[in-house]
N, CA, C and O atoms as a Tripos MOL2 file, in Angstrom:
@<TRIPOS>MOLECULE
protein
  140   139    35     0     0
PROTEIN
NO_CHARGES

@<TRIPOS>ATOM
      1 N         102.8690  120.2610  126.8210 N.3       1 MET1
      2 CA        103.2750  120.5030  125.4660 C.3       1 MET1
      3 C         104.1060  121.8720  125.3760 C.2       1 MET1
      4 O         103.7710  122.6840  126.2380 O.2       1 MET1
      5 N         104.8850  122.1930  124.7100 N.am      2 ASN2
      6 CA        105.7290  123.2990  124.4830 C.3       2 ASN2
      7 C         104.7730  124.1970  123.5810 C.2       2 ASN2
      8 O         104.3640  123.8690  122.4680 O.2       2 ASN2
      9 N         104.4360  125.5880  124.3580 N.am      3 SER3
     10 CA        103.7150  126.4250  123.5280 C.3       3 SER3
     11 C         103.9250  126.8830  122.2160 C.2       3 SER3
     12 O         103.0830  127.1350  121.3530 O.2       3 SER3
     13 N         105.5270  126.9840  122.1560 N.am      4 ARG4
     14 CA        106.0570  127.2410  120.8920 C.3       4 ARG4
     15 C         105.3010  126.3550  119.4760 C.2       4 ARG4
     16 O         105.0790  126.8070  118.3520 O.2       4 ARG4
     17 N         105.0470  125.0840  119.9680 N.am      5 TYR5
     18 CA        104.6990  123.8510  118.8540 C.3       5 TYR5
     19 C         103.4170  124.1370  118.5020 C.2       5 TYR5
     20 O         102.9980  123.9810  117.3550 O.2       5 TYR5
     21 N         102.6390  124.6240  119.5820 N.am      6 LEU6
     22 CA        101.1910  124.8050  119.4850 C.3       6 LEU6
     23 C         100.8770  126.4200  118.6330 C.2       6 LEU6
     24 O          99.7870  126.7270  118.1500 O.2       6 LEU6
     25 N         101.9100  127.1420  118.6170 N.am      7 ALA7
     26 CA        102.2430  128.4340  118.1570 C.3       7 ALA7
     27 C         102.4860  128.3070  116.5180 C.2       7 ALA7
     28 O         101.9800  128.9300  115.5850 O.2       7 ALA7
     29 N         103.2660  127.4620  116.5480 N.am      8 ALA8
     30 CA        103.8490  127.0240  115.0120 C.3       8 ALA8
     31 C         102.7240  126.4190  114.4650 C.2       8 ALA8
     32 O         102.3450  126.8320  113.3690 O.2       8 ALA8
     33 N         101.9970  125.3460  115.1180 N.am      9 ASP9
     34 CA        100.6810  124.4800  114.3300 C.3       9 ASP9
     35 C          99.6880  125.8900  113.7920 C.2       9 ASP9
     36 O          99.3620  126.0560  112.6170 O.2       9 ASP9
     37 N          99.3240  126.7980  114.8980 N.am     10 ALA10
     38 CA         98.5830  127.7400  114.5600 C.3      10 ALA10
     39 C          98.7470  128.6450  113.3930 C.2      10 ALA10
     40 O          97.8550  129.0400  112.6410 O.2      10 ALA10
     41 N         100.0590  128.9260  113.3480 N.am     11 LEU11
     42 CA        100.5400  129.9370  112.3680 C.3      11 LEU11
     43 C         100.7000  129.3920  111.1810 C.2      11 LEU11
     44 O         100.5130  130.0930  110.1860 O.2      11 LEU11
     45 N         101.0910  127.9870  111.0460 N.am     12 LEU12
     46 CA        101.4420  127.5850  109.7050 C.3      12 LEU12
     47 C         100.8020  126.5160  109.0170 C.2      12 LEU12
     48 O         101.2900  125.8580  108.0990 O.2      12 LEU12
     49 N          99.4750  126.3670  109.6160 N.am     13 GLY13
     50 CA         98.5150  125.5490  108.7380 C.3      13 GLY13
     51 C          97.4420  124.6350  109.4500 C.2      13 GLY13
     52 O          97.4140  124.4270  110.6630 O.2      13 GLY13
     53 N          96.8040  124.2600  108.7740 N.am     14 ASP14
     54 CA         95.6850  123.1900  109.3280 C.3      14 ASP14
     55 C          96.3410  121.7650  110.0810 C.2      14 ASP14
     56 O          97.5560  121.5710  110.1040 O.2      14 ASP14
     57 N          95.5610  121.0140  110.5570 N.am     15 GLU15
     58 CA         95.6610  120.0060  110.8100 C.3      15 GLU15
     59 C          95.7290  118.9800  109.5480 C.2      15 GLU15
     60 O          96.3020  117.9180  109.7940 O.2      15 GLU15
     61 N          95.2340  119.1490  108.2590 N.am     16 ASN16
     62 CA         95.4850  118.2740  107.5340 C.3      16 ASN16
     63 C          96.5630  118.3640  106.5880 C.2      16 ASN16
     64 O          96.8830  117.5950  105.6820 O.2      16 ASN16
     65 N          97.1660  119.6740  107.0520 N.am     17 GLY17
     66 CA         98.7500  119.8380  106.1610 C.3      17 GLY17
     67 C          98.2260  120.1890  104.7110 C.2      17 GLY17
     68 O          98.7010  119.5900  103.7460 O.2      17 GLY17
     69 N          97.3490  121.0600  104.5660 N.am     18 SER18
     70 CA         96.9240  121.1410  103.2500 C.3      18 SER18
     71 C          97.9610  122.1820  102.2830 C.2      18 SER18
     72 O          97.9200  122.2710  101.0560 O.2      18 SER18
     73 N          98.7360  122.8060  103.0620 N.am     19 THR19
     74 CA        100.0120  123.2410  102.7110 C.3      19 THR19
     75 C         101.2320  122.7250  102.9100 C.2      19 THR19
     76 O         101.0240  121.7540  103.6360 O.2      19 THR19
     77 N         102.5350  122.8050  102.6690 N.am     20 ILE20
     78 CA        103.7130  122.4150  102.8910 C.3      20 ILE20
     79 C         103.8590  122.9480  104.4960 C.2      20 ILE20
     80 O         104.1790  122.2290  105.4420 O.2      20 ILE20
     81 N         103.5740  124.2380  104.5490 N.am     21 PHE21
     82 CA        103.8200  124.6190  106.2070 C.3      21 PHE21
     83 C         102.6710  123.7060  106.7480 C.2      21 PHE21
     84 O         103.0840  122.8420  107.5210 O.2      21 PHE21
     85 N         101.5240  123.6990  106.5530 N.am     22 GLY22
     86 CA        100.8290  123.0700  107.4940 C.3      22 GLY22
     87 C         101.1960  121.5280  107.6990 C.2      22 GLY22
     88 O         100.8150  120.9650  108.7260 O.2      22 GLY22
     89 N         102.1020  120.6830  106.5120 N.am     23 SER23
     90 CA        102.3760  119.4470  106.8910 C.3      23 SER23
     91 C         103.8620  119.4940  107.9030 C.2      23 SER23
     92 O         104.2210  118.5050  108.5420 O.2      23 SER23
     93 N         104.6500  120.8550  107.9100 N.am     24 ILE24
     94 CA        105.6220  120.7140  108.7050 C.3      24 ILE24
     95 C         104.9770  121.0740  110.1040 C.2      24 ILE24
     96 O         105.3460  120.3680  111.0430 O.2      24 ILE24
     97 N         104.1780  121.9520  110.3370 N.am     25 ALA25
     98 CA        103.5240  122.2010  111.5960 C.3      25 ALA25
     99 C         102.7180  120.7410  112.0340 C.2      25 ALA25
    100 O         102.6960  120.4650  113.2340 O.2      25 ALA25
    101 N         102.1160  119.8910  111.1380 N.am     26 THR26
    102 CA        101.5830  118.6700  111.8920 C.3      26 THR26
    103 C         102.4410  117.6920  112.3880 C.2      26 THR26
    104 O         102.1590  116.9110  113.2960 O.2      26 THR26
    105 N         103.7990  117.7630  111.6000 N.am     27 ASN27
    106 CA        105.0170  116.9090  112.0280 C.3      27 ASN27
    107 C         105.3670  117.3920  113.3680 C.2      27 ASN27
    108 O         105.3740  116.6480  114.3490 O.2      27 ASN27
    109 N         105.6770  118.7270  113.4080 N.am     28 ILE28
    110 CA        106.1950  119.1730  114.8680 C.3      28 ILE28
    111 C         105.2180  119.0470  115.9240 C.2      28 ILE28
    112 O         105.6010  118.9090  117.0860 O.2      28 ILE28
    113 N         103.8530  119.0870  115.5950 N.am     29 ASP29
    114 CA        102.9210  119.0170  116.6710 C.3      29 ASP29
    115 C         103.0050  117.3770  117.2150 C.2      29 ASP29
    116 O         102.8930  117.1230  118.4140 O.2      29 ASP29
    117 N         103.1980  116.3820  116.2590 N.am     30 ALA30
    118 CA        103.1930  114.9990  116.5070 C.3      30 ALA30
    119 C         104.3730  114.9180  117.3080 C.2      30 ALA30
    120 O         104.2090  114.5680  118.4770 O.2      30 ALA30
    121 N         105.4500  115.1550  116.9410 N.am     31 ARG31
    122 CA        106.8030  115.2670  118.1000 C.3      31 ARG31
    123 C         106.6920  115.5960  119.2300 C.2      31 ARG31
    124 O         107.1590  114.9690  120.1800 O.2      31 ARG31
    125 N         105.8490  116.9700  119.3190 N.am     32 ALA32
    126 CA        105.8770  117.7320  120.6420 C.3      32 ALA32
    127 C         104.7340  116.3010  121.4020 C.2      32 ALA32
    128 O         105.0040  115.8270  122.5050 O.2      32 ALA32
    129 N         103.7910  115.9260  120.7590 N.am     33 GLN33
    130 CA        102.9250  114.8830  121.4770 C.3      33 GLN33
    131 C         103.9620  113.5620  121.8240 C.2      33 GLN33
    132 O         103.7240  112.9040  122.8370 O.2      33 GLN33
    133 N         104.7850  113.3020  121.1990 N.am     34 GLY34
    134 CA        105.6280  112.2270  121.5100 C.3      34 GLY34
    135 C         105.0900  110.8790  120.7730 C.2      34 GLY34
    136 O         105.2290  109.7370  121.2110 O.2      34 GLY34
    137 N         104.4170  111.2700  119.5070 N.am     35 VAL35
    138 CA        103.8460  110.3930  118.6400 C.3      35 VAL35
    139 C         105.1980  109.5730  118.0970 C.2      35 VAL35
    140 O         105.0810  108.6680  117.2700 O.2      35 VAL35
@<TRIPOS>BOND
     1     1     2 1
     2     2     3 1
     3     3     4 2
     4     3     5 am
     5     5     6 1
     6     6     7 1
     7     7     8 2
     8     7     9 am
     9     9    10 1
    10    10    11 1
    11    11    12 2
    12    11    13 am
    13    13    14 1
    14    14    15 1
    15    15    16 2
    16    15    17 am
    17    17    18 1
    18    18    19 1
    19    19    20 2
    20    19    21 am
    21    21    22 1
    22    22    23 1
    23    23    24 2
    24    23    25 am
    25    25    26 1
    26    26    27 1
    27    27    28 2
    28    27    29 am
    29    29    30 1
    30    30    31 1
    31    31    32 2
    32    31    33 am
    33    33    34 1
    34    34    35 1
    35    35    36 2
    36    35    37 am
    37    37    38 1
    38    38    39 1
    39    39    40 2
    40    39    41 am
    41    41    42 1
    42    42    43 1
    43    43    44 2
    44    43    45 am
    45    45    46 1
    46    46    47 1
    47    47    48 2
    48    47    49 am
    49    49    50 1
    50    50    51 1
    51    51    52 2
    52    51    53 am
    53    53    54 1
    54    54    55 1
    55    55    56 2
    56    55    57 am
    57    57    58 1
    58    58    59 1
    59    59    60 2
    60    59    61 am
    61    61    62 1
    62    62    63 1
    63    63    64 2
    64    63    65 am
    65    65    66 1
    66    66    67 1
    67    67    68 2
    68    67    69 am
    69    69    70 1
    70    70    71 1
    71    71    72 2
    72    71    73 am
    73    73    74 1
    74    74    75 1
    75    75    76 2
    76    75    77 am
    77    77    78 1
    78    78    79 1
    79    79    80 2
    80    79    81 am
    81    81    82 1
    82    82    83 1
    83    83    84 2
    84    83    85 am
    85    85    86 1
    86    86    87 1
    87    87    88 2
    88    87    89 am
    89    89    90 1
    90    90    91 1
    91    91    92 2
    92    91    93 am
    93    93    94 1
    94    94    95 1
    95    95    96 2
    96    95    97 am
    97    97    98 1
    98    98    99 1
    99    99   100 2
   100    99   101 am
   101   101   102 1
   102   102   103 1
   103   103   104 2
   104   103   105 am
   105   105   106 1
   106   106   107 1
   107   107   108 2
   108   107   109 am
   109   109   110 1
   110   110   111 1
   111   111   112 2
   112   111   113 am
   113   113   114 1
   114   114   115 1
   115   115   116 2
   116   115   117 am
   117   117   118 1
   118   118   119 1
   119   119   120 2
   120   119   121 am
   121   121   122 1
   122   122   123 1
   123   123   124 2
   124   123   125 am
   125   125   126 1
   126   126   127 1
   127   127   128 2
   128   127   129 am
   129   129   130 1
   130   130   131 1
   131   131   132 2
   132   131   133 am
   133   133   134 1
   134   134   135 1
   135   135   136 2
   136   135   137 am
   137   137   138 1
   138   138   139 1
   139   139   140 2
@<TRIPOS>SUBSTRUCTURE
     1 MET1         2 RESIDUE 1 A MET
     2 ASN2         6 RESIDUE 1 A ASN
     3 SER3        10 RESIDUE 1 A SER
     4 ARG4        14 RESIDUE 1 A ARG
     5 TYR5        18 RESIDUE 1 A TYR
     6 LEU6        22 RESIDUE 1 A LEU
     7 ALA7        26 RESIDUE 1 A ALA
     8 ALA8        30 RESIDUE 1 A ALA
     9 ASP9        34 RESIDUE 1 A ASP
    10 ALA10       38 RESIDUE 1 A ALA
    11 LEU11       42 RESIDUE 1 A LEU
    12 LEU12       46 RESIDUE 1 A LEU
    13 GLY13       50 RESIDUE 1 A GLY
    14 ASP14       54 RESIDUE 1 A ASP
    15 GLU15       58 RESIDUE 1 A GLU
    16 ASN16       62 RESIDUE 1 A ASN
    17 GLY17       66 RESIDUE 1 A GLY
    18 SER18       70 RESIDUE 1 A SER
    19 THR19       74 RESIDUE 1 A THR
    20 ILE20       78 RESIDUE 1 A ILE
    21 PHE21       82 RESIDUE 1 A PHE
    22 GLY22       86 RESIDUE 1 A GLY
    23 SER23       90 RESIDUE 1 A SER
    24 ILE24       94 RESIDUE 1 A ILE
    25 ALA25       98 RESIDUE 1 A ALA
    26 THR26      102 RESIDUE 1 A THR
    27 ASN27      106 RESIDUE 1 A ASN
    28 ILE28      110 RESIDUE 1 A ILE
    29 ASP29      114 RESIDUE 1 A ASP
    30 ALA30      118 RESIDUE 1 A ALA
    31 ARG31      122 RESIDUE 1 A ARG
    32 ALA32      126 RESIDUE 1 A ALA
    33 GLN33      130 RESIDUE 1 A GLN
    34 GLY34      134 RESIDUE 1 A GLY
    35 VAL35      138 RESIDUE 1 A VAL
């Protein structure tokens, strides 16, 4: 997985997507994993 995606996930929010930024990070993380 690309470290940029991990960084975005860490910086923008938790996995629950409790904020709009968290939701974006979760979506990026899912794409990075090929889900």
